C-alpha positions in Angstrom: 79.5 95.0 145.8 77.2 92.7 147.7 73.6 94.2 147.5 73.0 92.9 151.1 75.9 95.0 152.3 75.9 98.3 150.3 78.5 99.9 152.5 81.1 97.2 152.1 83.8 98.1 149.6 84.1 96.1 146.5 87.4 94.0 146.5 87.6 94.4 142.7 87.8 98.2 143.1 91.4 99.3 142.5 91.0 101.8 145.4 90.0 99.0 147.8 92.0 99.7 151.0 93.5 96.2 151.1 94.9 96.7 147.6 96.6 100.1 148.5 100.0 98.5 148.2 99.5 97.9 144.5 100.4 100.8 142.2 97.6 102.1 140.0 99.4 103.6 137.0 98.4 106.1 134.4 100.5 107.3 131.5 100.3 110.9 130.2 102.1 112.6 127.3 102.9 116.2 127.8 104.2 118.4 124.9 107.2 120.5 125.8 109.0 123.5 124.2 112.7 123.6 123.8 113.5 120.0 124.6 115.8 118.7 121.8 119.1 117.3 123.2 120.6 114.9 125.7 121.3 117.8 128.0 117.5 118.3 128.1 117.0 114.7 129.1 119.6 115.1 132.0 117.8 118.2 133.3 114.1 117.1 132.8 114.1 113.4 133.8 115.5 113.8 137.4 113.0 116.5 138.3 110.1 114.5 137.1 111.3 111.3 138.7 111.4 113.1 142.1 107.7 113.8 141.9 105.9 111.4 144.3 104.2 108.6 142.5 106.2 108.9 139.2 107.3 105.5 138.1 108.8 106.2 134.6 109.8 109.1 132.5 110.6 108.8 128.7 111.5 111.8 126.6 110.6 111.8 122.9 113.0 114.4 121.6 112.0 114.4 117.9 108.4 115.2 118.9 109.3 117.4 121.9 107.2 115.5 124.4 107.6 113.6 127.6 105.8 110.4 128.5 105.2 110.0 132.2 103.9 106.9 134.0 102.6 107.8 137.5 100.3 106.7 140.3 97.3 109.1 140.3 96.8 108.5 144.0 100.1 110.2 144.7 100.3 113.0 142.1 98.3 114.8 139.4 98.9 116.3 136.0 99.3 119.8 137.3 102.1 118.6 139.6 103.8 117.2 136.6 103.4 120.5 134.7 104.9 122.3 137.7 107.9 120.0 137.7 108.5 120.6 134.0 108.4 124.4 134.7 110.8 123.9 137.6 113.3 122.2 135.4 113.4 125.2 133.1 111.2 123.9 130.3 107.7 124.8 129.4 104.7 122.6 128.7 103.5 123.3 125.1 99.8 123.4 124.0 100.1 120.4 121.7 102.7 117.8 120.7 103.8 117.9 117.0 
């Protein structure tokens, strides 16, 4: 930010309006209960991929967790938890 113009946005800021077309991605791991087969993948992945801002969904079946890459400007962790619940699975307190 230019000290002479304190109200001008900083172009290096990822939330700078001119850079809004670039995705800002975060990755989160959410432990789940009952996710242990290919059928689980077919049920859970599409529901999460339909959440706005979700870029990638990977399921780690042996550890019962889902790894989600998303744009935090478009969705938040509680939305991802809600999508997991909607798919019929349940977020767990901690991954094994």
